Backbone of each chain as nested JSON, in Angstrom:
{
  "chains": [
    {"id": "A", "residues": [
      {"number": 1, "name": "MET", "atoms": {"N": [82.175, -5.983, -11.936], "CA": [81.097, -5.058, -11.591], "C": [80.92, -4.064, -12.727]}},
      {"number": 2, "name": "SER", "atoms": {"N": [79.693, -3.849, -13.085], "CA": [79.415, -2.873, -14.136], "C": [78.904, -1.58, -13.535]}},
      {"number": 3, "name": "ALA", "atoms": {"N": [79.186, -0.509, -14.223], "CA": [78.713, 0.795, -13.76], "C": [78.279, 1.614, -14.959]}},
      {"number": 4, "name": "ILE", "atoms": {"N": [77.142, 2.251, -14.818], "CA": [76.652, 3.148, -15.86], "C": [77.009, 4.563, -15.471]}},
      {"number": 5, "name": "ARG", "atoms": {"N": [77.636, 5.256, -16.381], "CA": [77.993, 6.648, -16.108], "C": [77.145, 7.572, -16.957]}},
      {"number": 6, "name": "ALA", "atoms": {"N": [76.421, 8.437, -16.297], "CA": [75.563, 9.389, -16.996], "C": [75.367, 10.603, -16.104]}},
      {"number": 7, "name": "ASP", "atoms": {"N": [75.022, 11.703, -16.703], "CA": [74.764, 12.916, -15.922], "C": [73.345, 12.954, -15.408]}},
      {"number": 8, "name": "ASN", "atoms": {"N": [72.431, 12.33, -16.158], "CA": [71.025, 12.336, -15.791], "C": [70.416, 10.953, -15.959]}},
      {"number": 9, "name": "PHE", "atoms": {"N": [69.422, 10.683, -15.15], "CA": [68.615, 9.487, -15.328], "C": [67.175, 9.948, -15.524]}},
      {"number": 10, "name": "GLY", "atoms": {"N": [66.528, 9.431, -16.563], "CA": [65.156, 9.854, -16.809], "C": [64.282, 8.704, -17.243]}},
      {"number": 11, "name": "ASN", "atoms": {"N": [62.96, 8.919, -17.156], "CA": [62.062, 7.872, -17.624], "C": [62.075, 7.844, -19.149]}},
      {"number": 12, "name": "ARG", "atoms": {"N": [61.542, 6.773, -19.713], "CA": [61.645, 6.588, -21.156], "C": [60.87, 7.639, -21.925]}},
      {"number": 13, "name": "ALA", "atoms": {"N": [59.835, 8.164, -21.294], "CA": [59.034, 9.186, -21.976], "C": [59.744, 10.536, -22.012]}},
      {"number": 14, "name": "GLY", "atoms": {"N": [60.789, 10.65, -21.204], "CA": [61.514, 11.911, -21.169], "C": [60.823, 12.993, -20.383]}},
      {"number": 15, "name": "THR", "atoms": {"N": [59.814, 12.63, -19.615], "CA": [59.047, 13.635, -18.874], "C": [59.543, 13.856, -17.453]}},
      {"number": 16, "name": "SER", "atoms": {"N": [60.395, 12.963, -16.974], "CA": [60.889, 13.076, -15.606], "C": [62.332, 12.608, -15.551]}},
      {"number": 17, "name": "SER", "atoms": {"N": [63.177, 13.4, -14.944], "CA": [64.578, 12.99, -14.839], "C": [65.193, 13.614, -13.6]}},
      {"number": 18, "name": "ILE", "atoms": {"N": [66.258, 13.021, -13.167], "CA": [67.029, 13.559, -12.05], "C": [68.498, 13.486, -12.41]}},
      {"number": 19, "name": "THR", "atoms": {"N": [69.271, 14.365, -11.835], "CA": [70.701, 14.324, -12.091], "C": [71.321, 13.204, -11.264]}},
      {"number": 20, "name": "ALA", "atoms": {"N": [72.445, 12.712, -11.747], "CA": [73.146, 11.66, -11.006], "C": [73.569, 12.18, -9.638]}},
      {"number": 21, "name": "ASP", "atoms": {"N": [73.948, 13.449, -9.581], "CA": [74.366, 14.026, -8.309], "C": [73.205, 14.075, -7.325]}},
      {"number": 22, "name": "ALA", "atoms": {"N": [72.025, 14.455, -7.805], "CA": [70.858, 14.515, -6.925], "C": [70.491, 13.127, -6.419]}},
      {"number": 23, "name": "MET", "atoms": {"N": [70.65, 12.13, -7.286], "CA": [70.336, 10.768, -6.863], "C": [71.354, 10.287, -5.832]}},
      {"number": 24, "name": "LEU", "atoms": {"N": [72.623, 10.592, -6.068], "CA": [73.672, 10.17, -5.133], "C": [73.531, 10.882, -3.794]}},
      {"number": 25, "name": "GLN", "atoms": {"N": [73.303, 12.178, -3.846], "CA": [73.209, 12.955, -2.609], "C": [71.898, 12.715, -1.874]}},
      {"number": 26, "name": "GLY", "atoms": {"N": [70.864, 12.432, -2.618], "CA": [69.555, 12.376, -2.002], "C": [69.121, 11.013, -1.505]}},
      {"number": 27, "name": "THR", "atoms": {"N": [69.886, 9.992, -1.799], "CA": [69.491, 8.668, -1.332], "C": [70.098, 8.396, 0.036]}},
      {"number": 28, "name": "ALA", "atoms": {"N": [69.344, 7.695, 0.862], "CA": [69.826, 7.375, 2.202], "C": [71.031, 6.447, 2.11]}},
      {"number": 29, "name": "LYS", "atoms": {"N": [72.062, 6.743, 2.903], "CA": [73.267, 5.907, 2.907], "C": [73.167, 4.824, 3.97]}},
      {"number": 30, "name": "ALA", "atoms": {"N": [72.222, 4.979, 4.867], "CA": [71.96, 3.946, 5.864], "C": [70.588, 4.201, 6.462]}},
      {"number": 31, "name": "TRP", "atoms": {"N": [69.939, 3.142, 6.909], "CA": [68.699, 3.289, 7.676], "C": [68.534, 2.056, 8.545]}},
      {"number": 32, "name": "TRP", "atoms": {"N": [67.717, 2.194, 9.59], "CA": [67.566, 1.081, 10.536], "C": [66.203, 1.122, 11.201]}},
      {"number": 33, "name": "ASN", "atoms": {"N": [65.829, -0.049, 11.679], "CA": [64.614, -0.236, 12.473], "C": [64.931, -1.348, 13.465]}},
      {"number": 34, "name": "PHE", "atoms": {"N": [65.09, -0.995, 14.736], "CA": [65.43, -2.03, 15.702], "C": [64.661, -1.865, 17.001]}},
      {"number": 35, "name": "ASN", "atoms": {"N": [64.693, -2.931, 17.77], "CA": [64.061, -2.979, 19.091], "C": [65.174, -2.852, 20.124]}},
      {"number": 36, "name": "SER", "atoms": {"N": [65.114, -1.818, 20.951], "CA": [66.192, -1.611, 21.919], "C": [65.829, -2.086, 23.31]}},
      {"number": 37, "name": "THR", "atoms": {"N": [64.652, -2.698, 23.438], "CA": [64.289, -3.241, 24.745], "C": [64.879, -4.639, 24.889]}},
      {"number": 38, "name": "GLY", "atoms": {"N": [65.365, -4.959, 26.061], "CA": [66.016, -6.246, 26.248], "C": [67.282, -6.313, 25.419]}},
      {"number": 39, "name": "ALA", "atoms": {"N": [67.535, -7.455, 24.791], "CA": [68.682, -7.577, 23.885], "C": [68.363, -6.807, 22.611]}},
      {"number": 40, "name": "VAL", "atoms": {"N": [69.203, -5.833, 22.269], "CA": [68.945, -5.008, 21.093], "C": [68.863, -5.898, 19.858]}},
      {"number": 41, "name": "ALA", "atoms": {"N": [67.786, -5.749, 19.094], "CA": [67.572, -6.635, 17.95], "C": [67.147, -5.834, 16.72]}},
      {"number": 42, "name": "MET", "atoms": {"N": [67.924, -5.986, 15.658], "CA": [67.607, -5.3, 14.413], "C": [66.47, -6.008, 13.696]}},
      {"number": 43, "name": "ARG", "atoms": {"N": [65.502, -5.248, 13.218], "CA": [64.431, -5.834, 12.399], "C": [64.826, -5.8, 10.93]}},
      {"number": 44, "name": "ASP", "atoms": {"N": [65.262, -4.628, 10.5], "CA": [65.682, -4.485, 9.103], "C": [66.587, -3.258, 9.034]}},
      {"number": 45, "name": "SER", "atoms": {"N": [67.472, -3.264, 8.059], "CA": [68.409, -2.148, 7.976], "C": [69.082, -2.126, 6.612]}},
      {"number": 46, "name": "PHE", "atoms": {"N": [69.805, -1.061, 6.371], "CA": [70.659, -0.945, 5.187], "C": [71.963, -0.307, 5.618]}},
      {"number": 47, "name": "ASN", "atoms": {"N": [73.067, -0.936, 5.249], "CA": [74.416, -0.445, 5.541], "C": [74.711, -0.35, 7.041]}},
      {"number": 48, "name": "ILE", "atoms": {"N": [74.125, -1.244, 7.796], "CA": [74.411, -1.318, 9.227], "C": [75.062, -2.664, 9.52]}},
      {"number": 49, "name": "ALA", "atoms": {"N": [76.269, -2.627, 10.061], "CA": [76.996, -3.868, 10.352], "C": [76.551, -4.471, 11.664]}},
      {"number": 50, "name": "SER", "atoms": {"N": [76.322, -3.633, 12.657], "CA": [75.977, -4.151, 13.977], "C": [75.447, -3.028, 14.852]}},
      {"number": 51, "name": "LEU", "atoms": {"N": [74.878, -3.43, 15.97], "CA": [74.424, -2.506, 16.992], "C": [75.163, -2.811, 18.289]}},
      {"number": 52, "name": "THR", "atoms": {"N": [75.513, -1.775, 19.019], "CA": [76.163, -1.952, 20.311], "C": [75.288, -1.317, 21.38]}},
      {"number": 53, "name": "ASP", "atoms": {"N": [74.888, -2.119, 22.348], "CA": [74.056, -1.62, 23.438], "C": [74.957, -0.92, 24.449]}},
      {"number": 54, "name": "ASN", "atoms": {"N": [74.811, 0.387, 24.569], "CA": [75.658, 1.161, 25.475], "C": [74.947, 1.526, 26.775]}},
      {"number": 55, "name": "GLY", "atoms": {"N": [73.901, 0.809, 27.102], "CA": [73.179, 1.082, 28.341], "C": [71.755, 1.495, 28.06]}},
      {"number": 56, "name": "VAL", "atoms": {"N": [71.049, 1.858, 29.1], "CA": [69.63, 2.2, 28.953], "C": [69.468, 3.39, 28.009]}},
      {"number": 57, "name": "GLY", "atoms": {"N": [68.715, 3.193, 26.959], "CA": [68.419, 4.267, 26.016], "C": [69.517, 4.588, 25.021]}},
      {"number": 58, "name": "ALA", "atoms": {"N": [70.696, 3.977, 25.178], "CA": [71.856, 4.339, 24.339], "C": [72.276, 3.168, 23.462]}},
      {"number": 59, "name": "VAL", "atoms": {"N": [72.301, 3.417, 22.167], "CA": [72.711, 2.384, 21.213], "C": [73.671, 3.002, 20.214]}},
      {"number": 60, "name": "GLN", "atoms": {"N": [74.725, 2.26, 19.911], "CA": [75.699, 2.678, 18.898], "C": [75.388, 1.92, 17.616]}},
      {"number": 61, "name": "VAL", "atoms": {"N": [75.102, 2.664, 16.552], "CA": [74.795, 2.077, 15.255], "C": [76.079, 2.095, 14.429]}},
      {"number": 62, "name": "ASN", "atoms": {"N": [76.587, 0.919, 14.074], "CA": [77.869, 0.803, 13.37], "C": [77.639, 0.576, 11.88]}},
      {"number": 63, "name": "PHE", "atoms": {"N": [78.158, 1.485, 11.057], "CA": [77.964, 1.386, 9.609], "C": [78.816, 0.266, 9.02]}},
      {"number": 64, "name": "THR", "atoms": {"N": [78.308, -0.381, 8.002], "CA": [79.118, -1.338, 7.234], "C": [80.148, -0.583, 6.41]}},
      {"number": 65, "name": "ALA", "atoms": {"N": [79.707, 0.354, 5.621], "CA": [80.598, 1.239, 4.863], "C": [80.551, 2.611, 5.517]}},
      {"number": 66, "name": "ALA", "atoms": {"N": [81.678, 3.073, 5.981], "CA": [81.73, 4.349, 6.697], "C": [81.397, 5.52, 5.779]}},
      {"number": 67, "name": "MET", "atoms": {"N": [80.975, 6.605, 6.38], "CA": [80.777, 7.835, 5.632], "C": [82.146, 8.471, 5.369]}},
      {"number": 68, "name": "SER", "atoms": {"N": [82.2, 9.455, 4.479], "CA": [83.479, 10.088, 4.16], "C": [83.942, 10.997, 5.291]}},
      {"number": 69, "name": "ASN", "atoms": {"N": [83.004, 11.453, 6.099], "CA": [83.325, 12.293, 7.251], "C": [82.13, 12.263, 8.208]}},
      {"number": 70, "name": "ALA", "atoms": {"N": [82.245, 13.047, 9.271], "CA": [81.166, 13.062, 10.263], "C": [80.156, 14.169, 10.005]}},
      {"number": 71, "name": "ASN", "atoms": {"N": [80.267, 14.823, 8.858], "CA": [79.401, 15.962, 8.562], "C": [78.143, 15.557, 7.804]}},
      {"number": 72, "name": "PHE", "atoms": {"N": [77.623, 14.392, 8.121], "CA": [76.421, 13.935, 7.431], "C": [75.178, 14.386, 8.195]}},
      {"number": 73, "name": "ARG", "atoms": {"N": [74.053, 14.126, 7.606], "CA": [72.78, 14.44, 8.243], "C": [72.153, 13.117, 8.694]}},
      {"number": 74, "name": "GLY", "atoms": {"N": [71.816, 13.048, 9.95], "CA": [71.172, 11.851, 10.455], "C": [69.977, 12.222, 11.298]}},
      {"number": 75, "name": "SER", "atoms": {"N": [69.01, 11.343, 11.341], "CA": [67.87, 11.569, 12.219], "C": [67.377, 10.233, 12.728]}},
      {"number": 76, "name": "GLN", "atoms": {"N": [66.777, 10.246, 13.889], "CA": [66.221, 9.016, 14.422], "C": [65.074, 9.344, 15.358]}},
      {"number": 77, "name": "HIS", "atoms": {"N": [64.185, 8.4, 15.484], "CA": [63.045, 8.52, 16.377], "C": [62.926, 7.247, 17.195]}},
      {"number": 78, "name": "ALA", "atoms": {"N": [62.397, 7.395, 18.38], "CA": [62.098, 6.234, 19.2], "C": [60.626, 6.295, 19.562]}},
      {"number": 79, "name": "ALA", "atoms": {"N": [59.984, 5.151, 19.496], "CA": [58.553, 5.139, 19.764], "C": [58.15, 3.883, 20.518]}},
      {"number": 80, "name": "SER", "atoms": {"N": [57.101, 4.028, 21.283], "CA": [56.538, 2.891, 22.003], "C": [55.587, 2.149, 21.076]}},
      {"number": 81, "name": "ASN", "atoms": {"N": [55.019, 1.082, 21.571], "CA": [54.004, 0.357, 20.806], "C": [52.6, 0.828, 21.127]}},
      {"number": 82, "name": "THR", "atoms": {"N": [52.498, 1.823, 21.999], "CA": [51.187, 2.26, 22.46], "C": [50.553, 3.204, 21.452]}},
      {"number": 83, "name": "PRO", "atoms": {"N": [49.42, 2.835, 20.915], "CA": [48.779, 3.726, 19.944], "C": [48.06, 4.878, 20.628]}},
      {"number": 84, "name": "GLY", "atoms": {"N": [48.007, 5.973, 19.933], "CA": [47.24, 7.117, 20.408], "C": [47.991, 7.974, 21.395]}},
      {"number": 85, "name": "ASN", "atoms": {"N": [48.076, 9.246, 21.14], "CA": [48.624, 10.201, 22.081], "C": [48.004, 11.554, 21.769]}},
      {"number": 86, "name": "SER", "atoms": {"N": [48.488, 12.582, 22.404], "CA": [47.868, 13.896, 22.262], "C": [47.899, 14.404, 20.83]}},
      {"number": 87, "name": "SER", "atoms": {"N": [48.918, 13.963, 20.061], "CA": [48.986, 14.421, 18.674], "C": [48.259, 13.478, 17.738]}},
      {"number": 88, "name": "GLY", "atoms": {"N": [47.795, 12.354, 18.282], "CA": [47.016, 11.435, 17.479], "C": [47.787, 10.736, 16.391]}},
      {"number": 89, "name": "THR", "atoms": {"N": [49.1, 10.619, 16.552], "CA": [49.901, 10.021, 15.484], "C": [49.946, 8.512, 15.568]}},
      {"number": 90, "name": "GLY", "atoms": {"N": [49.471, 7.942, 16.65], "CA": [49.45, 6.491, 16.761], "C": [50.626, 5.93, 17.516]}},
      {"number": 91, "name": "THR", "atoms": {"N": [51.7, 6.66, 17.615], "CA": [52.845, 6.232, 18.413], "C": [53.333, 7.417, 19.221]}},
      {"number": 92, "name": "ILE", "atoms": {"N": [54.003, 7.123, 20.312], "CA": [54.485, 8.188, 21.173], "C": [55.968, 8.423, 20.898]}},
      {"number": 93, "name": "PHE", "atoms": {"N": [56.274, 9.584, 20.386], "CA": [57.655, 9.928, 20.112], "C": [58.218, 10.724, 21.282]}},
      {"number": 94, "name": "ASN", "atoms": {"N": [59.434, 10.441, 21.62], "CA": [60.036, 11.064, 22.78], "C": [61.338, 11.768, 22.417]}},
      {"number": 95, "name": "GLN", "atoms": {"N": [61.975, 12.35, 23.426], "CA": [63.199, 13.098, 23.197], "C": [64.34, 12.171, 22.773]}},
      {"number": 96, "name": "THR", "atoms": {"N": [65.135, 12.644, 21.843], "CA": [66.285, 11.87, 21.411], "C": [67.499, 12.783, 21.254]}},
      {"number": 97, "name": "VAL", "atoms": {"N": [68.663, 12.192, 21.392], "CA": [69.923, 12.9, 21.171], "C": [70.8, 12.013, 20.302]}},
      {"number": 98, "name": "SER", "atoms": {"N": [71.507, 12.619, 19.354], "CA": [72.339, 11.839, 18.452], "C": [73.73, 12.431, 18.366]}},
      {"number": 99, "name": "LEU", "atoms": {"N": [74.723, 11.582, 18.175], "CA": [76.096, 11.998, 17.92], "C": [76.556, 11.361, 16.619]}},
      {"number": 100, "name": "PHE", "atoms": {"N": [77.246, 12.139, 15.794], "CA": [77.662, 11.653, 14.48], "C": [79.162, 11.367, 14.474]}},
      {"number": 101, "name": "TYR", "atoms": {"N": [79.53, 10.194, 13.996], "CA": [80.928, 9.856, 13.731], "C": [80.997, 9.222, 12.351]}},
      {"number": 102, "name": "GLN", "atoms": {"N": [82.203, 9.162, 11.811], "CA": [82.355, 8.697, 10.437], "C": [81.823, 7.27, 10.257]}},
      {"number": 103, "name": "ALA", "atoms": {"N": [82.039, 6.444, 11.235], "CA": [81.651, 5.046, 11.097], "C": [80.562, 4.623, 12.07]}},
      {"number": 104, "name": "GLN", "atoms": {"N": [80.116, 5.562, 12.902], "CA": [79.076, 5.225, 13.865], "C": [78.089, 6.375, 14.029]}},
      {"number": 105, "name": "TYR", "atoms": {"N": [76.928, 5.996, 14.504], "CA": [75.889, 6.97, 14.83], "C": [75.378, 6.575, 16.209]}},
      {"number": 106, "name": "TYR", "atoms": {"N": [75.49, 7.481, 17.168], "CA": [75.083, 7.176, 18.53], "C": [73.701, 7.754, 18.781]}},
      {"number": 107, "name": "VAL", "atoms": {"N": [72.813, 6.913, 19.289], "CA": [71.475, 7.383, 19.619], "C": [71.26, 7.25, 21.122]}},
      {"number": 108, "name": "SER", "atoms": {"N": [70.604, 8.236, 21.67], "CA": [70.212, 8.203, 23.076], "C": [68.757, 8.611, 23.153]}},
      {"number": 109, "name": "ASN", "atoms": {"N": [67.959, 7.779, 23.786], "CA": [66.525, 8.042, 23.847], "C": [66.07, 8.239, 25.285]}},
      {"number": 110, "name": "PHE", "atoms": {"N": [65.103, 9.111, 25.44], "CA": [64.636, 9.505, 26.762], "C": [63.114, 9.452, 26.822]}},
      {"number": 111, "name": "THR", "atoms": {"N": [62.614, 9.454, 28.018], "CA": [61.174, 9.602, 28.213], "C": [60.837, 11.093, 28.137]}},
      {"number": 112, "name": "GLY", "atoms": {"N": [59.566, 11.381, 28.127], "CA": [59.152, 12.776, 28.137], "C": [59.624, 13.512, 29.366]}},
      {"number": 113, "name": "ALA", "atoms": {"N": [59.913, 12.75, 30.415], "CA": [60.402, 13.348, 31.661], "C": [61.922, 13.495, 31.671]}},
      {"number": 114, "name": "GLY", "atoms": {"N": [62.574, 13.097, 30.57], "CA": [64.019, 13.274, 30.489], "C": [64.842, 12.123, 31.038]}},
      {"number": 115, "name": "LEU", "atoms": {"N": [64.216, 11.0, 31.297], "CA": [64.935, 9.828, 31.795], "C": [65.313, 8.92, 30.624]}},
      {"number": 116, "name": "THR", "atoms": {"N": [66.531, 8.372, 30.649], "CA": [66.923, 7.472, 29.574], "C": [65.988, 6.27, 29.543]}},
      {"number": 117, "name": "SER", "atoms": {"N": [65.719, 5.811, 28.338], "CA": [64.757, 4.713, 28.216], "C": [64.983, 3.937, 26.923]}},
      {"number": 118, "name": "ASP", "atoms": {"N": [64.803, 2.624, 27.001], "CA": [64.799, 1.796, 25.796], "C": [63.401, 1.808, 25.185]}},
      {"number": 119, "name": "TYR", "atoms": {"N": [63.35, 1.633, 23.86], "CA": [62.074, 1.639, 23.158], "C": [61.996, 0.468, 22.187]}},
      {"number": 120, "name": "PRO", "atoms": {"N": [60.781, -0.023, 21.955], "CA": [60.646, -1.148, 21.029], "C": [60.806, -0.754, 19.571]}},
      {"number": 121, "name": "ASN", "atoms": {"N": [60.703, 0.525, 19.285], "CA": [60.797, 0.969, 17.89], "C": [61.776, 2.128, 17.788]}},
      {"number": 122, "name": "VAL", "atoms": {"N": [62.97, 1.838, 17.314], "CA": [63.964, 2.876, 17.083], "C": [64.285, 2.861, 15.593]}},
      {"number": 123, "name": "VAL", "atoms": {"N": [63.983, 3.968, 14.946], "CA": [64.169, 4.033, 13.496], "C": [64.982, 5.278, 13.157]}},
      {"number": 124, "name": "GLY", "atoms": {"N": [65.756, 5.193, 12.081], "CA": [66.551, 6.35, 11.698], "C": [67.146, 6.189, 10.312]}},
      {"number": 125, "name": "ASP", "atoms": {"N": [67.772, 7.238, 9.842], "CA": [68.422, 7.192, 8.521], "C": [69.524, 8.214, 8.442]}},
      {"number": 126, "name": "VAL", "atoms": {"N": [70.361, 8.062, 7.449], "CA": [71.524, 8.923, 7.263], "C": [71.601, 9.371, 5.811]}},
      {"number": 127, "name": "LEU", "atoms": {"N": [71.834, 10.657, 5.617], "CA": [72.114, 11.217, 4.304], "C": [73.484, 11.872, 4.364]}},
      {"number": 128, "name": "GLY", "atoms": {"N": [74.22, 11.828, 3.285], "CA": [75.531, 12.469, 3.294], "C": [76.425, 11.885, 2.218]}},
      {"number": 129, "name": "ASP", "atoms": {"N": [77.724, 12.069, 2.415], "CA": [78.71, 11.626, 1.431], "C": [79.304, 10.286, 1.833]}},
      {"number": 130, "name": "PRO", "atoms": {"N": [79.127, 9.265, 1.027], "CA": [79.747, 7.983, 1.355], "C": [81.248, 8.045, 1.139]}},
      {"number": 131, "name": "ALA", "atoms": {"N": [81.975, 7.213, 1.862], "CA": [83.445, 7.205, 1.723], "C": [83.827, 6.633, 0.366]}}
    ]},
    {"id": "B", "residues": [
      {"number": 1, "name": "MET", "atoms": {"N": [76.09, 16.899, -22.149], "CA": [75.444, 16.235, -21.021], "C": [74.688, 15.014, -21.53]}},
      {"number": 2, "name": "SER", "atoms": {"N": [74.854, 13.909, -20.836], "CA": [74.192, 12.672, -21.239], "C": [73.012, 12.367, -20.326]}},
      {"number": 3, "name": "THR", "atoms": {"N": [71.979, 11.808, -20.908], "CA": [70.823, 11.374, -20.121], "C": [70.504, 9.931, -20.452]}},
      {"number": 4, "name": "LEU", "atoms": {"N": [70.452, 9.107, -19.429], "CA": [70.069, 7.715, -19.588], "C": [68.578, 7.608, -19.364]}},
      {"number": 5, "name": "ARG", "atoms": {"N": [67.857, 7.103, -20.337], "CA": [66.408, 7.004, -20.207], "C": [66.002, 5.545, -20.003]}},
      {"number": 6, "name": "THR", "atoms": {"N": [65.379, 5.292, -18.916], "CA": [64.861, 3.968, -18.609], "C": [63.771, 4.114, -17.569]}},
      {"number": 7, "name": "ASN", "atoms": {"N": [62.924, 3.132, -17.458], "CA": [61.87, 3.195, -16.44], "C": [62.3, 2.579, -15.122]}},
      {"number": 8, "name": "THR", "atoms": {"N": [63.273, 1.656, -15.198], "CA": [63.68, 0.929, -14.003], "C": [65.194, 0.769, -13.991]}},
      {"number": 9, "name": "LEU", "atoms": {"N": [65.773, 0.934, -12.842], "CA": [67.191, 0.65, -12.662], "C": [67.323, -0.64, -11.861]}},
      {"number": 10, "name": "THR", "atoms": {"N": [68.199, -1.494, -12.321], "CA": [68.391, -2.789, -11.685], "C": [69.882, -3.069, -11.612]}},
      {"number": 11, "name": "ASP", "atoms": {"N": [70.325, -3.753, -10.557], "CA": [71.755, -4.054, -10.494], "C": [72.115, -5.155, -11.484]}},
      {"number": 12, "name": "ALA", "atoms": {"N": [73.417, -5.38, -11.641], "CA": [73.89, -6.302, -12.669], "C": [73.403, -7.72, -12.452]}},
      {"number": 13, "name": "ALA", "atoms": {"N": [73.074, -8.061, -11.222], "CA": [72.587, -9.414, -10.932], "C": [71.084, -9.553, -11.151]}},
      {"number": 14, "name": "GLY", "atoms": {"N": [70.437, -8.454, -11.491], "CA": [68.994, -8.502, -11.694], "C": [68.195, -8.22, -10.441]}},
      {"number": 15, "name": "GLY", "atoms": {"N": [68.875, -7.866, -9.371], "CA": [68.189, -7.564, -8.12], "C": [68.133, -6.072, -7.859]}},
      {"number": 16, "name": "ASN", "atoms": {"N": [67.562, -5.722, -6.739], "CA": [67.493, -4.323, -6.313], "C": [66.901, -3.429, -7.386]}},
      {"number": 17, "name": "SER", "atoms": {"N": [65.832, -3.892, -7.977], "CA": [65.169, -3.128, -9.024], "C": [64.362, -1.987, -8.43]}},
      {"number": 18, "name": "MET", "atoms": {"N": [64.405, -0.854, -9.091], "CA": [63.656, 0.295, -8.581], "C": [63.269, 1.209, -9.736]}},
      {"number": 19, "name": "PRO", "atoms": {"N": [61.989, 1.59, -9.801], "CA": [61.57, 2.526, -10.838], "C": [62.255, 3.888, -10.654]}},
      {"number": 20, "name": "VAL", "atoms": {"N": [62.576, 4.503, -11.764], "CA": [63.181, 5.835, -11.694], "C": [62.237, 6.811, -10.993]}},
      {"number": 21, "name": "ALA", "atoms": {"N": [60.941, 6.626, -11.229], "CA": [59.963, 7.521, -10.587], "C": [60.025, 7.4, -9.068]}},
      {"number": 22, "name": "ASP", "atoms": {"N": [60.251, 6.176, -8.561], "CA": [60.344, 5.992, -7.118], "C": [61.597, 6.656, -6.573]}},
      {"number": 23, "name": "ILE", "atoms": {"N": [62.673, 6.537, -7.316], "CA": [63.912, 7.19, -6.885], "C": [63.707, 8.697, -6.833]}},
      {"number": 24, "name": "ASN", "atoms": {"N": [63.053, 9.217, -7.848], "CA": [62.817, 10.656, -7.913], "C": [61.919, 11.121, -6.773]}},
      {"number": 25, "name": "GLN", "atoms": {"N": [60.876, 10.365, -6.49], "CA": [59.938, 10.76, -5.44], "C": [60.49, 10.493, -4.044]}},
      {"number": 26, "name": "GLY", "atoms": {"N": [61.259, 9.424, -3.918], "CA": [61.666, 8.998, -2.586], "C": [62.95, 9.581, -2.067]}},
      {"number": 27, "name": "ARG", "atoms": {"N": [63.702, 10.219, -2.907], "CA": [64.988, 10.748, -2.46], "C": [64.792, 12.054, -1.699]}},
      {"number": 28, "name": "ALA", "atoms": {"N": [65.775, 12.365, -0.871], "CA": [65.755, 13.648, -0.171], "C": [66.077, 14.758, -1.168]}},
      {"number": 29, "name": "LYS", "atoms": {"N": [65.334, 15.837, -1.083], "CA": [65.568, 16.957, -1.991], "C": [66.576, 17.94, -1.423]}},
      {"number": 30, "name": "ALA", "atoms": {"N": [66.823, 17.862, -0.136], "CA": [67.821, 18.714, 0.509], "C": [68.154, 18.124, 1.867]}},
      {"number": 31, "name": "TRP", "atoms": {"N": [69.369, 18.331, 2.312], "CA": [69.737, 17.951, 3.671], "C": [70.837, 18.883, 4.135]}},
      {"number": 32, "name": "TYR", "atoms": {"N": [71.051, 18.938, 5.457], "CA": [72.041, 19.851, 5.996], "C": [72.539, 19.36, 7.341]}},
      {"number": 33, "name": "ASN", "atoms": {"N": [73.762, 19.721, 7.641], "CA": [74.372, 19.494, 8.955], "C": [74.946, 20.83, 9.368]}},
      {"number": 34, "name": "LEU", "atoms": {"N": [74.327, 21.483, 10.367], "CA": [74.7, 22.832, 10.766], "C": [75.225, 22.869, 12.19]}},
      {"number": 35, "name": "ASN", "atoms": {"N": [76.06, 23.861, 12.466], "CA": [76.383, 24.248, 13.833], "C": [75.556, 25.497, 14.126]}},
      {"number": 36, "name": "GLY", "atoms": {"N": [74.579, 25.368, 15.001], "CA": [73.672, 26.473, 15.263], "C": [74.082, 27.355, 16.424]}},
      {"number": 37, "name": "THR", "atoms": {"N": [75.243, 27.082, 17.003], "CA": [75.712, 27.927, 18.097], "C": [76.499, 29.1, 17.535]}},
      {"number": 38, "name": "GLY", "atoms": {"N": [76.346, 30.263, 18.126], "CA": [77.047, 31.446, 17.651], "C": [76.645, 31.759, 16.218]}},
      {"number": 39, "name": "THR", "atoms": {"N": [77.617, 32.08, 15.381], "CA": [77.341, 32.29, 13.968], "C": [77.045, 30.945, 13.325]}},
      {"number": 40, "name": "ILE", "atoms": {"N": [75.89, 30.825, 12.74], "CA": [75.484, 29.535, 12.167], "C": [76.39, 29.192, 10.99]}},
      {"number": 41, "name": "THR", "atoms": {"N": [76.958, 28.01, 11.029], "CA": [77.825, 27.555, 9.943], "C": [77.375, 26.175, 9.48]}},
      {"number": 42, "name": "ALA", "atoms": {"N": [77.478, 25.969, 8.182], "CA": [77.111, 24.672, 7.607], "C": [78.347, 23.796, 7.504]}},
      {"number": 43, "name": "ARG", "atoms": {"N": [78.246, 22.59, 8.051], "CA": [79.352, 21.638, 7.902], "C": [79.286, 20.968, 6.534]}},
      {"number": 44, "name": "ASP", "atoms": {"N": [78.101, 20.549, 6.165], "CA": [77.923, 19.916, 4.864], "C": [76.448, 20.021, 4.512]}},
      {"number": 45, "name": "THR", "atoms": {"N": [76.158, 20.154, 3.235], "CA": [74.773, 20.31, 2.808], "C": [74.579, 19.752, 1.414]}},
      {"number": 46, "name": "PHE", "atoms": {"N": [73.323, 19.625, 1.044], "CA": [72.953, 19.342, -0.339], "C": [71.735, 20.193, -0.661]}},
      {"number": 47, "name": "ASN", "atoms": {"N": [71.827, 20.944, -1.727], "CA": [70.714, 21.767, -2.214], "C": [70.269, 22.817, -1.207]}},
      {"number": 48, "name": "LYS", "atoms": {"N": [71.206, 23.383, -0.49], "CA": [70.894, 24.487, 0.421], "C": [71.667, 25.696, -0.073]}},
      {"number": 49, "name": "ARG", "atoms": {"N": [70.964, 26.795, -0.335], "CA": [71.617, 27.966, -0.921], "C": [72.334, 28.795, 0.143]}},
      {"number": 50, "name": "ASN", "atoms": {"N": [71.686, 29.088, 1.254], "CA": [72.322, 29.888, 2.305], "C": [71.635, 29.638, 3.624]}}
    ]}
  ]
}
């Protein structure tokens, strides 16, 4: 395996560059897009080994490579396939709750009324320190 | 301080190619994990001053 070590990466013109630290810290360490209705099914992902269905609205996202700790930043959204809502965004986003662990990310999705619910579109990502 | 200048970064196998401009535009510029109960404390952050 080869590795390039540098403090900065820039375009050839020298007009745009970023530090290696900013690139390392700022890139997503994992992301996912899955369908949680019926049998949970991943559409596409990065650094996700598997999904565990923990019941209605609850899915455990298992990382392939664990984070260095549980102090990462994660976010996720759940949406229906129904276009159009009061905000006009084209999808209906509902309440979500997340728990962070070094090797897992737990998502729980609810309806607007606070009832647990599976959704056809569950998407999320993680930023932080890789192990 | 060293600066590597290139337009595209690619892995050793020739895959996963990505323009440096895309990396610059697409990366998160800051992130944080806070405890907002009581006195707010940061567990971990990037590019957050206070």
